N, C-alpha and C positions, 0 to 999 in steps of 0.2 A: 368621784369622791371630792368633797369640799375640803380645801386646804384651810385648816383652822389653827389659831394660835391662842393659848391661854394668856389673857391680859387683865390687868387692873384697869377699870374704867378711867381712873385718874391719869393713866398714861396716854390715853387717846382723846381726852377732851380737856377743855378749859372750863372750870367752874367759876361762874360769876366773873367773866373777863372784864378787864378795865376798859371803860369807854368814858367819854366826857360829853357833857352838855352844859353850856354856860347857864348858871342860875337865871331864872326869869325869862329864858328864851322860850318862845312858843314852839312846842314840839309835839309829835304824835305820842299819845298816851294809850297804852293797852292795859286797862284795869282788870282785876280779877273777874269782875262781872262780865267782861267782854269774852272771856273764855267759856266755851261750852264743853261739858263733860265728854271725854273720849272723842274729841273732834279736832282733827289736825289743823284746819283752817280757822283763822280769827275773823269772825263775821262783822265785828264793830270795833270802833276806836273813837277817840276824840282828840282834839288839839287843846293843849293846856299849857300854862306856864310851868316850866320845870322848876321844882323846888326840892327834889330828891326822889329816890327810888331806884329800882334795878334798871340798868341800861342795856340795850341789846340791838342787834342788827339782823338783817335777813339771814335765814338758815340757823339762827339760834333757837333753842328749845326753851320754852317757859314751862317750868314745873312748879306747881304750887307746893309750898313747904309747910303750910299750916293746916290744922284740922278745922273743918271737915273737907276743905277744898281738895287736898291731896287724895283722900279716900274716895271722893266723888269724881276723880278723874280729870281735874282741871290741869291739862297739859296741852300745849299747842306748839306748832312749828311756825316761826315768824317768816312770812312770805309775802307781806303786803307793803313793805317799805320801798321807797325809791332807792336807787343806787347810792351807796355810801351814807344813807340816812341812819341816824341813831335815834331810837325811840326809847321811851321809858315806861315804867309801870310799877306795880306793887312792890314794896319792900319784902313781901312774902313770896316772891319768886326765887327759885334757883334758876340761873341762866346757864344752860349747857351749850357749849360751843365745840363742835367737832374739830379736831386737829386735822388739817388738810392732809390728805394722802393716807391717813391712818384709819379714820372712820367716816363713813358717808353720813352727812347730816340727816338725811331721811332715814337711814338705817338706825341712827341714834334716836330719832324720834320714835320709831316703832319699838325699839328696845325700851324706851322710857315709859311706854304704855303697856309693856308686857306684864303679866301677872307676877312672874318671879321677881323682876326688878322692883315693882311697886310694893310687893310684900316686904322685901328687905328694907326699903326706904320707910315704909309705914311703921315697921317694927322699931325703927330707930328713934321714933318720936319721943320727945321729953317735954316736960313742963306741966303746968297745972291743967286740969281737964278743961276742955273747951278752948285752950290756947296752946296746945301742943304743937311743936315744930319738929320737922325731920332734921336729922343731923347730916352735915355735908360729908362727913367721913363715910357714911353709908353709901354714898354715891361714888366717892373717890376710891374706896376699897372694894367696890363691887367687882367680882371676878366673873369673866365670861370667856367662852370659846368664840373668838372673833374670826369670822371668815376673812379671806383676803379681800381687798377693796373692790375688785371686779365682782366677786360673788355678793358682797354687800349691796353693790349698786343693782345687781340683777334681782335680788330679793326685794329691795326697796322699790324698784320699778314696778314690780307686780302689785305690791301693797299700795303704792301711789295710784295705780290705775283704779283700784277699788275705791280709794278715797276721792279721786277725781269724779268717778261715776256717782258717788253719793252726793258730792257737791252739785253736779249737774242735775240730778234728780230733785234735789232741794230747790234749785233755781226754777225748774219747771213747775214744781208744786206751788212755789211762791207766786209765779206768774199766773197760774190757773186760779189761785185764791184771789188775786187782785182782779 
């Protein structure tokens, strides 16, 4: 039996955690176009002068908050940065950071692409058509039965293996095409 606890997501993650990059510093940028729908890994990025936008580190989850990117599954787990590197991207990201020891970052990623979670966040969208944005309270107030950290890691490990295999198969296909 899995030991679960009913929690508010806001109790186990930081939403848009504070990070800093000095203005005009050349930094890694992950734009919305760099994210592929329902794809964990980020395939491309650029280096640009920082002038604003969401800031994040490895193991943070980037979740599009604007229509139609959210509906199209633009969500990724940041895993391409150097140690202690802070990168930046679109102002239209929610940055989700797992609180250490409470929720596994990969478990949080897989939760963030689940249909139930996505439906709640999509239903929270407000604004004029074509420019609607999800509301942060939909994320913070989302309730779930959260397994203990060891069970989260076990579940995430199995899902990671599938994503790792997808990445490897894509690399093989890209090499064959070249």
